[in-house]
CHARMM-style PDB file with segment names, atoms N, HN, CA, C and O in Angstrom:
ATOM      1  N   MET     1     127.814 130.749  62.893  1.00  0.00      PROA
ATOM      2  CA  MET     1     127.140 130.090  64.157  1.00  0.00      PROA
ATOM      3  C   MET     1     126.568 128.007  63.162  1.00  0.00      PROA
ATOM      4  O   MET     1     125.546 127.536  62.663  1.00  0.00      PROA
ATOM      5  N   PRO     2     127.870 127.570  63.390  1.00  0.00      PROA
ATOM      6  CA  PRO     2     126.700 125.899  63.272  1.00  0.00      PROA
ATOM      7  C   PRO     2     126.231 125.151  63.874  1.00  0.00      PROA
ATOM      8  O   PRO     2     126.104 124.777  65.040  1.00  0.00      PROA
ATOM      9  N   LYS     3     125.714 124.749  62.028  1.00  0.00      PROA
ATOM     10  HN  LYS     3     125.817 125.053  61.081  1.00  0.00      PROA
ATOM     11  CA  LYS     3     124.104 124.036  61.925  1.00  0.00      PROA
ATOM     12  C   LYS     3     124.478 122.872  62.802  1.00  0.00      PROA
ATOM     13  O   LYS     3     125.564 122.303  62.913  1.00  0.00      PROA
ATOM     14  N   THR     4     122.677 122.522  63.735  1.00  0.00      PROA
ATOM     15  HN  THR     4     121.795 122.983  63.645  1.00  0.00      PROA
ATOM     16  CA  THR     4     123.528 121.178  64.086  1.00  0.00      PROA
ATOM     17  C   THR     4     123.102 119.743  63.594  1.00  0.00      PROA
ATOM     18  O   THR     4     121.927 119.400  63.463  1.00  0.00      PROA
ATOM     19  N   LYS     5     123.799 119.235  63.430  1.00  0.00      PROA
ATOM     20  HN  LYS     5     124.753 119.513  63.537  1.00  0.00      PROA
ATOM     21  CA  LYS     5     122.793 117.980  62.115  1.00  0.00      PROA
ATOM     22  C   LYS     5     121.941 117.664  62.842  1.00  0.00      PROA
ATOM     23  O   LYS     5     122.052 118.208  63.941  1.00  0.00      PROA
ATOM     24  N   VAL     6     120.517 116.555  62.674  1.00  0.00      PROA
ATOM     25  HN  VAL     6     120.426 116.113  61.781  1.00  0.00      PROA
ATOM     26  CA  VAL     6     119.300 116.228  62.856  1.00  0.00      PROA
ATOM     27  C   VAL     6     119.244 114.371  62.445  1.00  0.00      PROA
ATOM     28  O   VAL     6     118.283 113.788  61.944  1.00  0.00      PROA
ATOM     29  N   ALA     7     120.364 113.858  62.778  1.00  0.00      PROA
ATOM     30  HN  ALA     7     121.145 114.331  63.185  1.00  0.00      PROA
ATOM     31  CA  ALA     7     119.558 112.196  62.799  1.00  0.00      PROA
ATOM     32  C   ALA     7     118.628 112.065  63.283  1.00  0.00      PROA
ATOM     33  O   ALA     7     118.741 112.289  64.488  1.00  0.00      PROA
ATOM     34  N   LEU     8     116.752 111.544  62.720  1.00  0.00      PROA
ATOM     35  HN  LEU     8     116.660 111.361  61.741  1.00  0.00      PROA
ATOM     36  CA  LEU     8     115.416 110.836  63.119  1.00  0.00      PROA
ATOM     37  C   LEU     8     115.285 110.479  61.746  1.00  0.00      PROA
ATOM     38  O   LEU     8     115.588 110.840  60.609  1.00  0.00      PROA
ATOM     39  N   GLY     9     114.526 109.356  62.574  1.00  0.00      PROA
ATOM     40  HN  GLY     9     114.281 109.063  63.498  1.00  0.00      PROA
ATOM     41  CA  GLY     9     113.590 108.174  61.536  1.00  0.00      PROA
ATOM     42  C   GLY     9     112.291 109.316  61.098  1.00  0.00      PROA
ATOM     43  O   GLY     9     112.316 110.523  61.339  1.00  0.00      PROA
ATOM     44  N   ALA    10     111.210 108.583  60.416  1.00  0.00      PROA
ATOM     45  HN  ALA    10     111.189 107.603  60.220  1.00  0.00      PROA
ATOM     46  CA  ALA    10     109.935 108.842  59.698  1.00  0.00      PROA
ATOM     47  C   ALA    10     109.456 109.368  61.511  1.00  0.00      PROA
ATOM     48  O   ALA    10     109.279 110.403  62.154  1.00  0.00      PROA
ATOM     49  N   ILE    11     109.432 108.441  61.629  1.00  0.00      PROA
ATOM     50  HN  ILE    11     109.576 107.600  61.107  1.00  0.00      PROA
ATOM     51  CA  ILE    11     108.572 109.076  62.804  1.00  0.00      PROA
ATOM     52  C   ILE    11     108.758 110.263  64.052  1.00  0.00      PROA
ATOM     53  O   ILE    11     107.897 110.772  64.770  1.00  0.00      PROA
ATOM     54  N   GLN    12     110.199 110.475  64.003  1.00  0.00      PROA
ATOM     55  HN  GLN    12     110.899 110.062  63.420  1.00  0.00      PROA
ATOM     56  CA  GLN    12     110.776 111.927  65.325  1.00  0.00      PROA
ATOM     57  C   GLN    12     110.320 113.039  64.116  1.00  0.00      PROA
ATOM     58  O   GLN    12     109.320 113.655  64.485  1.00  0.00      PROA
ATOM     59  N   GLU    13     110.796 113.453  62.765  1.00  0.00      PROA
ATOM     60  HN  GLU    13     111.608 112.952  62.465  1.00  0.00      PROA
ATOM     61  CA  GLU    13     110.854 113.753  62.323  1.00  0.00      PROA
ATOM     62  C   GLU    13     109.904 114.591  62.414  1.00  0.00      PROA
ATOM     63  O   GLU    13     110.213 115.775  62.554  1.00  0.00      PROA
ATOM     64  N   THR    14     108.189 114.128  62.348  1.00  0.00      PROA
ATOM     65  HN  THR    14     107.939 113.167  62.234  1.00  0.00      PROA
ATOM     66  CA  THR    14     107.307 114.469  62.146  1.00  0.00      PROA
ATOM     67  C   THR    14     106.736 115.478  63.949  1.00  0.00      PROA
ATOM     68  O   THR    14     105.754 116.019  64.457  1.00  0.00      PROA
ATOM     69  N   LEU    15     108.181 115.158  64.234  1.00  0.00      PROA
ATOM     70  HN  LEU    15     108.979 114.719  63.821  1.00  0.00      PROA
ATOM     71  CA  LEU    15     108.321 116.346  66.021  1.00  0.00      PROA
ATOM     72  C   LEU    15     108.958 117.740  64.605  1.00  0.00      PROA
ATOM     73  O   LEU    15     110.159 117.888  64.830  1.00  0.00      PROA
ATOM     74  N   LEU    16     108.747 118.196  64.003  1.00  0.00      PROA
ATOM     75  HN  LEU    16     107.771 118.075  63.820  1.00  0.00      PROA
ATOM     76  CA  LEU    16     109.422 118.899  63.965  1.00  0.00      PROA
ATOM     77  C   LEU    16     107.938 119.909  62.579  1.00  0.00      PROA
ATOM     78  O   LEU    16     107.633 120.788  61.773  1.00  0.00      PROA
ATOM     79  N   ILE    17     107.707 119.000  63.192  1.00  0.00      PROA
ATOM     80  HN  ILE    17     107.955 118.287  63.848  1.00  0.00      PROA
ATOM     81  CA  ILE    17     106.764 120.482  61.120  1.00  0.00      PROA
ATOM     82  C   ILE    17     106.088 120.927  62.440  1.00  0.00      PROA
ATOM     83  O   ILE    17     105.210 121.596  61.895  1.00  0.00      PROA
ATOM     84  N   PRO    18     105.783 121.091  63.989  1.00  0.00      PROA
ATOM     85  CA  PRO    18     105.252 122.207  64.201  1.00  0.00      PROA
ATOM     86  C   PRO    18     106.057 123.248  64.700  1.00  0.00      PROA
ATOM     87  O   PRO    18     105.603 124.386  64.819  1.00  0.00      PROA
ATOM     88  N   LEU    19     106.893 123.037  64.918  1.00  0.00      PROA
ATOM     89  HN  LEU    19     107.261 122.113  64.822  1.00  0.00      PROA
ATOM     90  CA  LEU    19     108.891 123.527  64.979  1.00  0.00      PROA
ATOM     91  C   LEU    19     108.648 124.957  63.821  1.00  0.00      PROA
ATOM     92  O   LEU    19     108.822 126.166  63.973  1.00  0.00      PROA
ATOM     93  N   TRP    20     108.098 123.996  62.476  1.00  0.00      PROA
ATOM     94  HN  TRP    20     107.957 123.013  62.353  1.00  0.00      PROA
ATOM     95  CA  TRP    20     108.225 124.688  61.194  1.00  0.00      PROA
ATOM     96  C   TRP    20     107.314 125.334  61.095  1.00  0.00      PROA
ATOM     97  O   TRP    20     107.517 126.467  60.659  1.00  0.00      PROA
ATOM     98  N   ALA    21     105.807 124.919  61.462  1.00  0.00      PROA
ATOM     99  HN  ALA    21     105.643 123.999  61.816  1.00  0.00      PROA
ATOM    100  CA  ALA    21     104.607 125.739  61.029  1.00  0.00      PROA
ATOM    101  C   ALA    21     104.830 126.939  61.189  1.00  0.00      PROA
ATOM    102  O   ALA    21     104.648 127.933  60.486  1.00  0.00      PROA
ATOM    103  N   ARG    22     105.518 126.651  62.842  1.00  0.00      PROA
ATOM    104  HN  ARG    22     105.665 125.844  63.413  1.00  0.00      PROA
ATOM    105  CA  ARG    22     105.442 128.051  63.458  1.00  0.00      PROA
ATOM    106  C   ARG    22     106.643 129.339  63.040  1.00  0.00      PROA
ATOM    107  O   ARG    22     106.857 130.475  63.462  1.00  0.00      PROA
ATOM    108  N   ALA    23     107.141 128.619  62.180  1.00  0.00      PROA
ATOM    109  HN  ALA    23     106.968 127.696  61.837  1.00  0.00      PROA
ATOM    110  CA  ALA    23     108.509 129.726  62.100  1.00  0.00      PROA
ATOM    111  C   ALA    23     107.373 130.121  61.106  1.00  0.00      PROA
ATOM    112  O   ALA    23     106.503 130.903  61.490  1.00  0.00      PROA
ATOM    113  N   VAL    24     107.348 129.584  59.786  1.00  0.00      PROA
ATOM    114  HN  VAL    24     108.055 128.949  59.475  1.00  0.00      PROA
ATOM    115  CA  VAL    24     106.681 130.686  59.216  1.00  0.00      PROA
ATOM    116  C   VAL    24     105.583 130.971  59.469  1.00  0.00      PROA
ATOM    117  O   VAL    24     104.864 131.580  58.676  1.00  0.00      PROA
ATOM    118  N   GLU    25     105.153 130.528  60.824  1.00  0.00      PROA
ATOM    119  HN  GLU    25     105.736 130.033  61.468  1.00  0.00      PROA
ATOM    120  CA  GLU    25     103.358 131.399  60.133  1.00  0.00      PROA
ATOM    121  C   GLU    25     103.872 133.110  61.282  1.00  0.00      PROA
ATOM    122  O   GLU    25     103.103 134.055  61.456  1.00  0.00      PROA
ATOM    123  N   LYS    26     105.743 132.981  62.034  1.00  0.00      PROA
ATOM    124  HN  LYS    26     106.367 132.213  61.893  1.00  0.00      PROA
ATOM    125  CA  LYS    26     105.881 134.437  62.138  1.00  0.00      PROA
ATOM    126  C   LYS    26     106.238 134.506  60.905  1.00  0.00      PROA
ATOM    127  O   LYS    26     106.426 135.722  60.850  1.00  0.00      PROA
ATOM    128  N   GLU    27     106.569 133.978  59.465  1.00  0.00      PROA
ATOM    129  HN  GLU    27     106.417 132.991  59.509  1.00  0.00      PROA
ATOM    130  CA  GLU    27     106.693 135.510  58.654  1.00  0.00      PROA
ATOM    131  C   GLU    27     104.916 135.285  58.036  1.00  0.00      PROA
ATOM    132  O   GLU    27     104.720 134.238  57.419  1.00  0.00      PROA
ATOM    133  N   GLN    28     104.060 135.968  58.164  1.00  0.00      PROA
ATOM    134  HN  GLN    28     104.219 136.818  58.666  1.00  0.00      PROA
ATOM    135  CA  GLN    28     103.339 135.921  58.429  1.00  0.00      PROA
ATOM    136  C   GLN    28     102.887 137.890  57.466  1.00  0.00      PROA
ATOM    137  O   GLN    28     103.726 138.789  57.524  1.00  0.00      PROA
ATOM    138  N   SER    29     101.980 138.027  56.982  1.00  0.00      PROA
ATOM    139  HN  SER    29     101.299 137.296  56.934  1.00  0.00      PROA
ATOM    140  CA  SER    29     101.795 139.272  56.744  1.00  0.00      PROA
ATOM    141  C   SER    29     100.405 139.539  58.689  1.00  0.00      PROA
ATOM    142  O   SER    29     100.375 140.568  59.364  1.00  0.00      PROA
ATOM    143  N   ASN    30      99.625 138.336  58.944  1.00  0.00      PROA
ATOM    144  HN  ASN    30      99.649 137.501  58.396  1.00  0.00      PROA
ATOM    145  CA  ASN    30      98.425 138.898  59.991  1.00  0.00      PROA
ATOM    146  C   ASN    30      99.218 137.551  60.807  1.00  0.00      PROA
ATOM    147  O   ASN    30      98.779 136.507  60.323  1.00  0.00      PROA
ATOM    148  N   PRO    31     100.063 137.329  61.699  1.00  0.00      PROA
ATOM    149  CA  PRO    31     100.408 135.264  61.582  1.00  0.00      PROA
ATOM    150  C   PRO    31      99.125 135.222  62.145  1.00  0.00      PROA
ATOM    151  O   PRO    31      98.292 136.128  62.125  1.00  0.00      PROA
ATOM    152  N   ILE    32      98.990 133.757  62.808  1.00  0.00      PROA
ATOM    153  HN  ILE    32      99.667 133.021  62.824  1.00  0.00      PROA
ATOM    154  CA  ILE    32      98.025 132.954  63.636  1.00  0.00      PROA
ATOM    155  C   ILE    32      98.847 133.859  65.272  1.00  0.00      PROA
ATOM    156  O   ILE    32      98.571 134.930  65.813  1.00  0.00      PROA
ATOM    157  N   ILE    33      99.656 133.031  65.522  1.00  0.00      PROA
ATOM    158  HN  ILE    33      99.881 132.161  65.083  1.00  0.00      PROA
ATOM    159  CA  ILE    33     100.748 133.173  66.094  1.00  0.00      PROA
ATOM    160  C   ILE    33     101.973 133.361  65.816  1.00  0.00      PROA
ATOM    161  O   ILE    33     102.359 132.931  64.729  1.00  0.00      PROA
ATOM    162  N   VAL    34     103.423 134.395  67.145  1.00  0.00      PROA
ATOM    163  HN  VAL    34     103.110 134.744  68.029  1.00  0.00      PROA
ATOM    164  CA  VAL    34     104.305 134.724  66.629  1.00  0.00      PROA
ATOM    165  C   VAL    34     105.664 134.452  67.903  1.00  0.00      PROA
ATOM    166  O   VAL    34     106.175 135.040  68.856  1.00  0.00      PROA
ATOM    167  N   ASP    35     105.766 133.348  67.254  1.00  0.00      PROA
ATOM    168  HN  ASP    35     105.351 132.871  66.479  1.00  0.00      PROA
ATOM    169  CA  ASP    35     106.872 132.560  67.485  1.00  0.00      PROA
ATOM    170  C   ASP    35     108.926 132.277  67.835  1.00  0.00      PROA
ATOM    171  O   ASP    35     109.525 131.255  68.170  1.00  0.00      PROA
ATOM    172  N   PRO    36     109.342 133.425  67.607  1.00  0.00      PROA
ATOM    173  CA  PRO    36     110.218 133.928  67.388  1.00  0.00      PROA
ATOM    174  C   PRO    36     111.386 132.741  67.937  1.00  0.00      PROA
ATOM    175  O   PRO    36     112.274 132.038  67.456  1.00  0.00      PROA
ATOM    176  N   LYS    37     111.082 132.876  68.571  1.00  0.00      PROA
ATOM    177  HN  LYS    37     110.361 133.447  68.962  1.00  0.00      PROA
ATOM    178  CA  LYS    37     112.368 131.568  69.090  1.00  0.00      PROA
ATOM    179  C   LYS    37     112.026 130.279  68.199  1.00  0.00      PROA
ATOM    180  O   LYS    37     112.919 129.522  68.580  1.00  0.00      PROA
ATOM    181  N   SER    38     111.164 129.439  67.091  1.00  0.00      PROA
ATOM    182  HN  SER    38     110.438 130.054  66.782  1.00  0.00      PROA
ATOM    183  CA  SER    38     110.996 129.036  66.729  1.00  0.00      PROA
ATOM    184  C   SER    38     111.767 128.936  65.135  1.00  0.00      PROA
ATOM    185  O   SER    38     111.949 127.969  64.396  1.00  0.00      PROA
ATOM    186  N   ALA    39     112.082 130.260  65.008  1.00  0.00      PROA
ATOM    187  HN  ALA    39     111.933 131.045  65.609  1.00  0.00      PROA
ATOM    188  CA  ALA    39     112.202 130.556  63.733  1.00  0.00      PROA
ATOM    189  C   ALA    39     113.673 130.204  64.420  1.00  0.00      PROA
ATOM    190  O   ALA    39     114.229 129.260  63.858  1.00  0.00      PROA
ATOM    191  N   GLU    40     114.388 130.770  65.499  1.00  0.00      PROA
ATOM    192  HN  GLU    40     113.936 131.537  65.955  1.00  0.00      PROA
ATOM    193  CA  GLU    40     115.751 130.225  66.462  1.00  0.00      PROA
ATOM    194  C   GLU    40     116.213 128.889  66.077  1.00  0.00      PROA
ATOM    195  O   GLU    40     116.957 128.277  65.310  1.00  0.00      PROA
ATOM    196  N   ILE    41     115.547 128.799  66.825  1.00  0.00      PROA
ATOM    197  HN  ILE    41     114.943 129.297  67.448  1.00  0.00      PROA
ATOM    198  CA  ILE    41     116.144 126.637  66.740  1.00  0.00      PROA
ATOM    199  C   ILE    41     116.083 126.209  65.225  1.00  0.00      PROA
ATOM    200  O   ILE    41     117.012 125.707  64.593  1.00  0.00      PROA
ATOM    201  N   MET    42     114.640 126.539  64.693  1.00  0.00      PROA
ATOM    202  HN  MET    42     113.885 126.946  65.207  1.00  0.00      PROA
ATOM    203  CA  MET    42     114.844 126.263  62.638  1.00  0.00      PROA
ATOM    204  C   MET    42     116.264 126.148  61.886  1.00  0.00      PROA
ATOM    205  O   MET    42     116.845 125.418  61.084  1.00  0.00      PROA
ATOM    206  N   ALA    43     116.519 127.655  62.857  1.00  0.00      PROA
ATOM    207  HN  ALA    43     116.047 128.248  63.508  1.00  0.00      PROA
ATOM    208  CA  ALA    43     117.853 128.623  61.965  1.00  0.00      PROA
ATOM    209  C   ALA    43     119.081 127.573  62.304  1.00  0.00      PROA
ATOM    210  O   ALA    43     120.175 127.728  61.762  1.00  0.00      PROA
ATOM    211  N   ALA    44     118.914 126.830  62.945  1.00  0.00      PROA
ATOM    212  HN  ALA    44     118.025 126.704  63.386  1.00  0.00      PROA
ATOM    213  CA  ALA    44     120.206 126.389  64.337  1.00  0.00      PROA
ATOM    214  C   ALA    44     119.714 124.732  63.569  1.00  0.00      PROA
ATOM    215  O   ALA    44     119.495 124.022  64.550  1.00  0.00      PROA
ATOM    216  N   ILE    45     119.525 124.080  62.584  1.00  0.00      PROA
ATOM    217  HN  ILE    45     119.703 124.656  61.786  1.00  0.00      PROA
ATOM    218  CA  ILE    45     119.262 122.627  62.614  1.00  0.00      PROA
ATOM    219  C   ILE    45     119.099 122.280  61.231  1.00  0.00      PROA
ATOM    220  O   ILE    45     118.113 122.355  60.497  1.00  0.00      PROA
ATOM    221  N   ASP    46     120.817 121.699  60.934  1.00  0.00      PROA
ATOM    222  HN  ASP    46     121.618 121.638  61.530  1.00  0.00      PROA
ATOM    223  CA  ASP    46     121.032 121.210  59.006  1.00  0.00      PROA
ATOM    224  C   ASP    46     119.694 119.838  59.139  1.00  0.00      PROA
ATOM    225  O   ASP    46     119.689 118.680  59.557  1.00  0.00      PROA
ATOM    226  N   TYR    47     118.507 120.924  58.424  1.00  0.00      PROA
ATOM    227  HN  TYR    47     118.511 121.864  58.084  1.00  0.00      PROA
ATOM    228  CA  TYR    47     118.063 119.529  57.588  1.00  0.00      PROA
ATOM    229  C   TYR    47     116.522 120.564  56.905  1.00  0.00      PROA
ATOM    230  O   TYR    47     116.102 121.710  57.066  1.00  0.00      PROA
ATOM    231  N   ASP    48     116.213 119.662  56.324  1.00  0.00      PROA
ATOM    232  HN  ASP    48     116.555 118.731  56.194  1.00  0.00      PROA
ATOM    233  CA  ASP    48     115.832 119.808  55.427  1.00  0.00      PROA
ATOM    234  C   ASP    48     114.445 120.135  54.789  1.00  0.00      PROA
ATOM    235  O   ASP    48     114.007 119.751  53.705  1.00  0.00      PROA
ATOM    236  N   PHE    49     113.664 121.209  56.043  1.00  0.00      PROA
ATOM    237  HN  PHE    49     114.020 121.521  56.924  1.00  0.00      PROA
ATOM    238  CA  PHE    49     112.797 121.589  56.141  1.00  0.00      PROA
ATOM    239  C   PHE    49     111.538 122.160  54.542  1.00  0.00      PROA
ATOM    240  O   PHE    49     110.397 121.800  54.249  1.00  0.00      PROA
ATOM    241  N   ASP    50     112.073 122.705  54.182  1.00  0.00      PROA
ATOM    242  HN  ASP    50     113.000 122.997  54.420  1.00  0.00      PROA
ATOM    243  CA  ASP    50     111.013 122.575  52.394  1.00  0.00      PROA
ATOM    244  C   ASP    50     110.654 121.975  52.073  1.00  0.00      PROA
ATOM    245  O   ASP    50     110.157 122.160  50.962  1.00  0.00      PROA
ATOM    246  N   LYS    51     110.487 120.094  52.971  1.00  0.00      PROA
ATOM    247  HN  LYS    51     110.890 119.944  53.874  1.00  0.00      PROA
ATOM    248  CA  LYS    51     110.128 119.306  51.932  1.00  0.00      PROA
ATOM    249  C   LYS    51     108.406 119.212  52.958  1.00  0.00      PROA
ATOM    250  O   LYS    51     107.474 118.423  52.799  1.00  0.00      PROA
ATOM    251  N   PHE    52     108.579 120.532  54.124  1.00  0.00      PROA
ATOM    252  HN  PHE    52     109.336 121.173  54.253  1.00  0.00      PROA
ATOM    253  CA  PHE    52     107.204 121.051  54.421  1.00  0.00      PROA
ATOM    254  C   PHE    52     107.108 121.437  53.487  1.00  0.00      PROA
ATOM    255  O   PHE    52     107.199 120.779  52.451  1.00  0.00      PROA
ATOM    256  N   SER    53     106.839 122.927  53.590  1.00  0.00      PROA
ATOM    257  HN  SER    53     106.765 123.460  54.433  1.00  0.00      PROA
ATOM    258  CA  SER    53     106.806 123.712  52.308  1.00  0.00      PROA
ATOM    259  C   SER    53     105.412 123.490  51.426  1.00  0.00      PROA
ATOM    260  O   SER    53     104.634 124.319  50.954  1.00  0.00      PROA
ATOM    261  N   HSD    54     105.412 121.960  51.393  1.00  0.00      PROA
ATOM    262  HN  HSD    54     106.043 121.286  51.776  1.00  0.00      PROA
ATOM    263  CA  HSD    54     103.218 121.576  50.057  1.00  0.00      PROA
ATOM    264  C   HSD    54     102.456 121.798  51.210  1.00  0.00      PROA
ATOM    265  O   HSD    54     101.279 122.084  50.991  1.00  0.00      PROA
ATOM    266  N   ALA    55     102.781 121.748  52.279  1.00  0.00      PROA
ATOM    267  HN  ALA    55     103.738 121.515  52.457  1.00  0.00      PROA
ATOM    268  CA  ALA    55     101.902 121.550  53.463  1.00  0.00      PROA
ATOM    269  C   ALA    55     101.248 122.359  54.932  1.00  0.00      PROA
ATOM    270  O   ALA    55     101.218 122.056  56.125  1.00  0.00      PROA
ATOM    271  N   LYS    56     100.676 123.748  53.964  1.00  0.00      PROA
ATOM    272  HN  LYS    56     100.700 123.994  52.995  1.00  0.00      PROA
ATOM    273  CA  LYS    56      99.952 124.650  54.080  1.00  0.00      PROA
ATOM    274  C   LYS    56      98.884 124.061  54.294  1.00  0.00      PROA
ATOM    275  O   LYS    56      98.268 124.822  53.548  1.00  0.00      PROA
ATOM    276  N   SER    57      98.285 123.537  54.567  1.00  0.00      PROA
ATOM    277  HN  SER    57      98.786 122.919  55.173  1.00  0.00      PROA
ATOM    278  CA  SER    57      96.927 123.165  55.459  1.00  0.00      PROA
ATOM    279  C   SER    57      97.326 122.674  56.816  1.00  0.00      PROA
ATOM    280  O   SER    57      96.719 123.049  57.819  1.00  0.00      PROA
ATOM    281  N   SER    58      98.523 121.687  56.878  1.00  0.00      PROA
ATOM    282  HN  SER    58      99.017 121.383  56.063  1.00  0.00      PROA
ATOM    283  CA  SER    58      98.745 121.361  58.593  1.00  0.00      PROA
ATOM    284  C   SER    58      99.820 122.459  59.146  1.00  0.00      PROA
ATOM    285  O   SER    58      99.860 122.338  60.370  1.00  0.00      PROA
ATOM    286  N   GLN    59     100.717 123.499  58.696  1.00  0.00      PROA
ATOM    287  HN  GLN    59     100.685 123.598  57.702  1.00  0.00      PROA
ATOM    288  CA  GLN    59     101.037 124.637  59.137  1.00  0.00      PROA
ATOM    289  C   GLN    59      99.451 125.208  59.391  1.00  0.00      PROA
ATOM    290  O   GLN    59      98.773 124.438  60.072  1.00  0.00      PROA
ATOM    291  N   ILE    60      99.031 125.970  59.113  1.00  0.00      PROA
ATOM    292  HN  ILE    60      99.581 126.596  58.560  1.00  0.00      PROA
ATOM    293  CA  ILE    60      97.704 126.122  59.611  1.00  0.00      PROA
ATOM    294  C   ILE    60      97.400 126.004  61.057  1.00  0.00      PROA
ATOM    295  O   ILE    60      97.628 126.636  62.088  1.00  0.00      PROA
ATOM    296  N   GLY    61      96.547 124.502  60.545  1.00  0.00      PROA
ATOM    297  HN  GLY    61      96.362 123.989  59.707  1.00  0.00      PROA
ATOM    298  CA  GLY    61      96.346 123.443  61.773  1.00  0.00      PROA
ATOM    299  C   GLY    61      96.965 123.088  63.128  1.00  0.00      PROA
ATOM    300  O   GLY    61      96.383 122.729  64.152  1.00  0.00      PROA
ATOM    301  N   CYS    62      98.845 123.344  62.814  1.00  0.00      PROA
ATOM    302  HN  CYS    62      99.318 123.635  61.982  1.00  0.00      PROA
ATOM    303  CA  CYS    62      99.316 123.566  64.095  1.00  0.00      PROA
ATOM    304  C   CYS    62      99.144 124.429  65.025  1.00  0.00      PROA
ATOM    305  O   CYS    62      98.834 124.126  66.177  1.00  0.00      PROA
ATOM    306  N   CYS    63      99.402 126.026  64.452  1.00  0.00      PROA
ATOM    307  HN  CYS    63      99.654 126.272  63.517  1.00  0.00      PROA
ATOM    308  CA  CYS    63      99.473 127.172  64.252  1.00  0.00      PROA
ATOM    309  C   CYS    63      97.716 127.361  65.275  1.00  0.00      PROA
ATOM    310  O   CYS    63      97.758 127.661  66.468  1.00  0.00      PROA
ATOM    311  N   LEU    64      96.711 127.189  64.739  1.00  0.00      PROA
ATOM    312  HN  LEU    64      96.677 126.945  63.770  1.00  0.00      PROA
ATOM    313  CA  LEU    64      95.322 127.784  65.311  1.00  0.00      PROA
ATOM    314  C   LEU    64      95.368 126.080  66.334  1.00  0.00      PROA
ATOM    315  O   LEU    64      95.170 126.315  67.526  1.00  0.00      PROA
ATOM    316  N   ARG    65      95.510 125.066  66.136  1.00  0.00      PROA
ATOM    317  HN  ARG    65      95.671 124.875  65.167  1.00  0.00      PROA
ATOM    318  CA  ARG    65      96.305 124.598  67.777  1.00  0.00      PROA
ATOM    319  C   ARG    65      96.599 124.724  68.927  1.00  0.00      PROA
ATOM    320  O   ARG    65      96.131 124.423  70.025  1.00  0.00      PROA
ATOM    321  N   ARG    66      98.126 125.613  68.207  1.00  0.00      PROA
ATOM    322  HN  ARG    66      98.506 125.858  67.315  1.00  0.00      PROA
ATOM    323  CA  ARG    66      98.851 126.164  70.145  1.00  0.00      PROA
ATOM    324  C   ARG    66      98.141 127.602  69.539  1.00  0.00      PROA
ATOM    325  O   ARG    66      98.848 128.597  69.698  1.00  0.00      PROA
ATOM    326  N   LEU    67      97.531 127.705  69.226  1.00  0.00      PROA
ATOM    327  HN  LEU    67      96.956 126.897  69.097  1.00  0.00      PROA
ATOM    328  CA  LEU    67      96.412 129.253  69.623  1.00  0.00      PROA
ATOM    329  C   LEU    67      95.731 128.917  70.294  1.00  0.00      PROA
ATOM    330  O   LEU    67      95.650 129.556  71.344  1.00  0.00      PROA
ATOM    331  N   ILE    68      94.976 127.912  70.132  1.00  0.00      PROA
ATOM    332  HN  ILE    68      95.041 127.393  69.280  1.00  0.00      PROA
ATOM    333  CA  ILE    68      93.443 127.058  71.193  1.00  0.00      PROA
ATOM    334  C   ILE    68      94.307 127.345  72.176  1.00  0.00      PROA
ATOM    335  O   ILE    68      94.587 128.408  72.729  1.00  0.00      PROA
ATOM    336  N   LEU    69      94.839 125.815  72.372  1.00  0.00      PROA
ATOM    337  HN  LEU    69      94.611 124.951  71.924  1.00  0.00      PROA
ATOM    338  CA  LEU    69      95.955 125.544  73.574  1.00  0.00      PROA
ATOM    339  C   LEU    69      96.870 126.557  74.912  1.00  0.00      PROA
ATOM    340  O   LEU    69      97.126 126.355  76.099  1.00  0.00      PROA
ATOM    341  N   ASP    70      97.063 127.348  74.223  1.00  0.00      PROA
ATOM    342  HN  ASP    70      96.855 127.512  73.258  1.00  0.00      PROA
ATOM    343  CA  ASP    70      97.769 129.284  74.416  1.00  0.00      PROA
ATOM    344  C   ASP    70      96.250 129.533  75.272  1.00  0.00      PROA
ATOM    345  O   ASP    70      96.125 129.820  76.462  1.00  0.00      PROA
ATOM    346  N   ASN    71      95.604 129.406  74.661  1.00  0.00      PROA
ATOM    347  HN  ASN    71      95.706 129.173  73.694  1.00  0.00      PROA
ATOM    348  CA  ASN    71      93.529 129.792  75.288  1.00  0.00      PROA
ATOM    349  C   ASN    71      93.404 130.083  76.298  1.00  0.00      PROA
ATOM    350  O   ASN    71      93.313 131.114  76.964  1.00  0.00      PROA
ATOM    351  N   TRP    72      93.394 127.835  76.560  1.00  0.00      PROA
ATOM    352  HN  TRP    72      93.468 126.997  76.019  1.00  0.00      PROA
ATOM    353  CA  TRP    72      92.795 128.075  77.672  1.00  0.00      PROA
ATOM    354  C   TRP    72      93.527 127.732  78.603  1.00  0.00      PROA
ATOM    355  O   TRP    72      93.063 127.807  79.741  1.00  0.00      PROA
ATOM    356  N   VAL    73      94.874 127.258  78.407  1.00  0.00      PROA
ATOM    357  HN  VAL    73      95.251 127.197  77.483  1.00  0.00      PROA
ATOM    358  CA  VAL    73      95.707 127.561  79.791  1.00  0.00      PROA
ATOM    359  C   VAL    73      95.295 129.312  80.260  1.00  0.00      PROA
ATOM    360  O   VAL    73      94.717 129.707  81.273  1.00  0.00      PROA
ATOM    361  N   ARG    74      95.770 129.994  79.254  1.00  0.00      PROA
ATOM    362  HN  ARG    74      96.240 129.674  78.432  1.00  0.00      PROA
ATOM    363  CA  ARG    74      95.795 131.176  79.194  1.00  0.00      PROA
ATOM    364  C   ARG    74      93.992 131.297  80.732  1.00  0.00      PROA
ATOM    365  OT1 ARG    74      93.547 132.391  81.077  1.00  0.00      PROA
TER     366      ARG     74
END
């Protein structure tokens, strides 16, 4: 399946961080959240997600915020 190329500005690129965070979290041994769709979407985008790999605290923060919001909604 061909990947979709994205042309984003610096601000728009930040919207990919939560997507990356959820996809990475899914692969942890004891994940905070499990979002298989995020990994599917990430795999379909032609983008260098490795640039986010140094942001472990942002990754955890995104997942914790999602968990809190999910609990509030429930």
